[in-house]
VODO-277956 format. One record per atom (N, C-alpha, C): residue in one letter; x, y, z. Coordinates in steps of 0.1 Angstrom, whole numbers, plus 2048, in hexadecimal, padded with zeros to 3 digits. Atoms other than C-alpha are relative to their C-alpha. Layout:
BEGIN
AXYZ;...
END
This chain:
BEGIN
M7EF7F6802;M2A6ED9B61;M7FD80B809;P8007F37FB;P2AAEF3B77;P80480A7F5;R7FB7FB811;R2B3F12B60;R80E80580C;S7F78017FF;S2D6F1AB66;S80280E7FF;N7F77F3807;N2E8F3EB67;N80E7FF802;V7F4801801;V30AF2FB64;V8018027F6;N7FC7F980D;N322F40B4C;N8087F87FB;P7F480A80B;P331F24B33;P80A8057FE;G7F37FB802;G34BF3BB2C;G80B7FD80F;I7F88007EF;I358F39B53;I8047F3800;I8018127FD;I352F11B52;I80C7FF7F4;L7EF80180F;L36BF0FB2F;L808807803;A7F27F97F8;A384F29B3F;A8067F8809;A8018037FA;A384F13B5A;A8087F17FE;L7FA808806;L38BEF4B47;L80C7FE7F9;S7F47FE805;S3A4F01B2F;S80C80180C;F7F77FF7F6;F3B7F0DB4F;F8067F3807;A7FC80B7F5;A3B6EEEB65;A8057F17F2;A7FA808807;A3BDEDBB3F;A810803801;A7EE7FF800;A3DEEEEB3D;A8077FF80D;K7F98047F4;K3E9EECB62;K8027F5804;H7FB80D7FD;H3E2EC6B62;H8077F37EF;R7F980880F;R3EEEBFB3C;R8067F2802;D7F68097FE;D40BEA7B4A;D7FB7F5808;Q80680A7F2;Q3F4E94B66;Q7F87F57F9;R80780D807;R3E4E73B5B;R7FD7FA812;R8058097F7;R3CDE61B79;R8087F3801;K7F980F7FF;K3DAE3FB86;K7F67F37FC;D80B80B804;D3BDE30B76;D8077F67F8;R7FB80D80B;R3C7E0EB61;R7FE80B7F2;E7FE7F880B;E3C1E27B41;E80880C7FE;A7FA7FA7FE;A3D8E3EB50;A7FB8117FB;S8087F4804;S3BCE59B45;S803812801;P7FE7F17FA;P3C3E80B42;P7FC80680F;Y8047FA7FA;Y3BEE8EB62;Y7F680A7FF;V8087F4804;V3ACEA9B54;V7ED7F9804;N80E806804;N38DE8EB50;N7FD80080D;H8098007EF;H389E89B77;H7FD812805;L8067F07FD;L386EB4B7A;L7F07FE7F7;I80B7FC809;I36AEB1B5D;I7F47F7809;E8098007F4;E35BE98B72;E7FB7FF807;V7FF7FC7F8;V35AEA3B8D;V7F1809800;S80B7F6804;S345EC0B82;S7F77FB7F9;N807800804;N332EB1B70;N7F37F3807;L8078087F7;L326E99B8B;L7FB80C80E;L8097F57FC;L31AEBCB9B;L7F48007FC;W80E7FF808;W306EC6B80;W7F87F47FA;T80D80F807;T2F7EA3B75;T7FA7F880D;I8038087F2;I2F3E92B97;I7FE80A80C;G8017F37F8;G2F9EAFBAE;G7F48097FE;R80C7F2802;R2DFEC9BA0;R80680E800;V7F77F47F8;V2FBEE3BAA;V7FE8077F2;R8017F4810;R2F7F04B90;R804809806;D7F57F77FB;D311F16BA8;D8098037F6;E7F57FE80D;E327F27B89;E81080080B;N7F08017F3;N344F29BAA;N8057F1802;V80480B7F8;V33DF09BB7;V8047F67F3;L7F8806805;L342EF6B9A;L8088077F6;T7F47FB807;T35DF0CB88;T80D7FE80A;A7FC8027F7;A36DF03BA7;A8037F3801;A7FE810800;A369EDCBA2;A8097FF7F5;I7F8802810;I37AEDFB81;I80D805806;L7F07FC7FE;L39BEEFB92;L7FD7FE80F;H8028097F4;H397EDABB5;H80D7FE807;D7F180A7FE;D3B7EC9BB3;D80D80B7F6;T7F27F7806;T3CEEE9B9E;T80B80580D;I7F67FB7F4;I3DDEF5BBF;I8077F4806;E7FE80D7FC;E3E2ED2BCC;E80B7FC7FA;D7F380580C;D3F3EC5BB1;D8078007F4;T7F97F780E;T401EDDB98;T80180D808;A7F97F87FD;A416EF7B9F;A7F88127FE;T8097F9800;T3F7F10B9E;T7FE80880B;T8007F87F6;T3F3F2CBB6;T7F1806806;P80F7FD7FC;P3D5F39BCB;P7FF80E7F6;Q8007F2808;Q3DBF5CBBA;Q7FF7FE7F3;E805806809;E3D7F4EB97;E7F67FB7FD;I80E80B7FD;I3B9F39BA3;I7F4813802;E80A7EF7FC;E3A9F61BB1;E8038077F5;N7FD7F4808;N3B7F74B97;N7F67FB7F2;A80780880E;A3A6F5BB79;A7F1800802;F80A8057FD;F388F50B8D;F7F880980C;G8087F97F2;G37FF67BAB;G8047F680D;K8068077EE;K380F63BD1;K7F77F7802;V80780A7FB;V367F50BD3;V7FB7F17FD;V7FD80A806;V36EF34BBC;V8127FC804;L7F38027F7;L394F38BCE;L7FA7F680E;N8058067F0;N384F31BF1;N7FB7F27FF;Y8088107FD;Y371F0FBE7;Y80D7F67FA;V7F5806802;V393F06BD3;V8077FB80D;V7F98057F7;V3A7F08BF1;V7F97FA80D;E8028077F4;E38EEFCC0B;E8017EE800;V7FA8117FE;V396ED6BFC;V8047FF7F9;T7F2802805;T3B6EDCBF0;T8067F980B;D7F88017F3;D3CDEC7C09;D80E808802;D7F77FD7FF;D3EAED1C17;D80D7F47FD;K7F1807809;K409EBEC01;K80A7FB80B;S7F27FD7FA;S424EC8C1B;S7FC7F280E;L8018017F3;L410EB0C36;L8007F17FC;P7FB810803;P416E87C34;P7EF8007FE;K813804805;K3F6E77C22;K7FB7FD80C;P80C8087F8;P3E8E62C3F;P7FC81180D;V8087F37F8;V3E4E8AC51;V7F68067F7;R80C7F880C;R3D4E96C33;R7F57F8800;K80C8057FF;K3BEE7BC36;K7FA800807;Q80B8007F3;Q3B2E7CC58;Q7FD80F802;L8087F5801;L3ACEA4C54;L7F68027F5;Q80A805807;Q39CE9BC36;Q7F07FF804;I80880B7F7;I383E85C4F;I7F881080B;E8037FA7F5;E385EA3C69;E7F78117FB;H8087F5808;H37EEC2C4F;H7F37FF7FF;A80E80180A;A361EB2C3F;A7F8809805;P80B7F97FC;P348EBEC54;P7FE80F804;H7FF7F1802;H351EE1C55;H8038087F5;K7FF7F980B;K357EEAC34;K7F28087F8;S80B7F8807;S33EF02C1E;S7F77F67FD;P80880B80A;P322EF2C0E;P8047FD7EF;G7FA80080C;G331EF9BEC;G8107F5800;A7EF8047F9;A354EEABFB;A7F97F4802;K7FE80F7FC;K346EC6C05;K7F58017F6;Q80480580C;Q32FEC5BE4;Q80B7FE7F7;I7F880480A;I34FEC7BCF;I8067F2807;K7F58087FA;K362EB0BE8;K7F67F2800;L80380D802;L344E96BE8;L8007FC7F1;A7FE80380A;A346E99BC3;A80C7F97F9;D7EF8037FF;D369E92BC5;D8017EE7FF;K7FD80D7FB;K367E74BD7;K7F67F67FB;C807808804;C34AE64BC3;C8097FF7F1;S7F680380B;S361E6ABA5;S8107F3802;N7F680D7FD;N37CE55BB5;N7FC7F6804;L80780D7FE;L365E38BC2;L7FF7F77ED;H80780580D;H357E36B9D;H8117FA7FA;D7F47FE809;D380E38B8F;D8037F1808;I7F88067F7;I38CE1EBAE;I7F87F07FD;T80B80C800;T36BE02BA8;T8047FD7EF;H80280280F;H370E05B7E;H80C7FE7F9;S7F7802803;S38EE0DB78;S810802809;P7F67F77F6;P3A9E0EB96;P80C7FB7FB;P7F07FD801;P3D0E10B96;P8047F17FF;F7FA80C800;F3E2DEFB8E;F8067FF80E;D7F98017F6;D3F5DEFBAC;D7F980080E;W8058017F4;W3D7DF3BC5;W7FD7EF804;S80680F7FC;S3CDDD1BD6;S7F3806807;P8098007FC;P3ADDCCBE2;P7FC80880E;E7FF8017F4;E3B4DD2C05;E802816801;R7F87F7804;R3C3DF5BF8;R7F080B7FD;K80A7F9804;K3A1DFEBEA;K7F380380A;R8088007F3;R38CDF1C08;R803812809;E7FB7F77F2;E3A3E0CC1E;E7FB8117F7;Y8037EF806;Y39AE2BC03;Y7F07FD7FF;F80C8007FC;F375E1FC06;F800804808;A8058027F2;A371E21C28;A806810806;W7F97F57FA;W38AE42C2D;W7F38087F9;A8087F980A;A373E53C0B;A7EF803809;K8138017F6;K34FE48C23;K80180C80E;A7FF7F57F6;A35EE5CC41;A80280A7FF;V7FF7F280C;V368E79C29;V7F08017FF;V80F7F9806;V340E7AC1E;V7F77FE808;D8087FF7F2;D333E70C3E;D7FF810808;G7FE7F27FA;G340E94C4B;G7FA80C7F4;L8087F8806;L331EA3C2C;L7F17FF7FD;R80C7FB803;R311E9BC29;R7F580980B;G8057F97FC;G2F1EABC2B;G80080E7F7;E8037F780D;E2F9EC4C0F;E7FC7FF7F0;N804802812;N2F0EB3BF0;N7FF7EF801;P80380B7FB;P2DDE94BF7;P7FE7F77F1;A7FE80780A;A2DDE8ABD1;A80C7FE7FE;L7EE8007FD;L303E89BD2;L8057F7809;E7F98087F6;E308E78BF3;E7F67EF7FF;S80780F800;S2EAE59BE4;S8097FD7F6;H7F7804807;H303E57BC8;H8087FB804;F7F68067FB;F320E51BDB;F7FA7F5807;D80680D7F7;D30EE38BF2;D7FC7F67F3;H7FD80C809;H309E25BD3;H8077F97F8;L7F1805805;L328E29BC6;L8077F880A;Y7F48057F6;Y339E1EBE7;Y7FB7F0800;E80980F7FA;E31DDFCBEC;E8037FA7F0;A7F880B80C;A329DF1BC5;A80A800800;G7F580B7FE;G348DF2BCC;G8027FD80C;M7FB80E7F2;M349DE1BEB;M8007F47FB;K803810805;K335DC7BD9;K80B7FD7F6;S7F67FD808;S34EDCCBC1;S80D7F5805;L7F48027F7;L36ADC4BD6;L7FB7F5806;S80180E7FD;S35ADA7BE8;S7FB7F57F8;D7FC80A810;D352D95BC5;D8077FC7FF;A7F2802806;A372D99BBA;A8087F080B;E7FD80B7F7;E37BD81BD8;E8017F0804;
END
């Protein structure tokens, strides 16, 4: 394993910050798991599979949904974690004032133009989501809705390719396994 200069104190501070901000949120999975589990998984995928050792990327991965899904301001993130982390978080944040179909299309269009760190965060996020949809999907998601999500996620990831082959391979495996699972269920 490569040596790391990652400060565990910063990572723990980001986990504490994210846990407080997302404290009342649950995932849409069958278990309604605490939302913070997703943030931990995204950062863990970057560390274990992607071999990412950039403290700012790992910190931003933990915080990647705070602006989008909580009342967190960009200034709060910058004050606590710095401009670089804030820039990554902003780069992967959807504008919730836009209709969902527009936001989804913008993710596809913007994917190739993201910074290397933001591409890796987004890639790990999509891996986490595919895993959850395959293994513990929301109760109200039909097979067709799952297929649509998979197709959309693949379109986003196709624009992210070239930054982290290990994460890309992991995504491809999750995509194939998920699609096979959907076919087998029919």
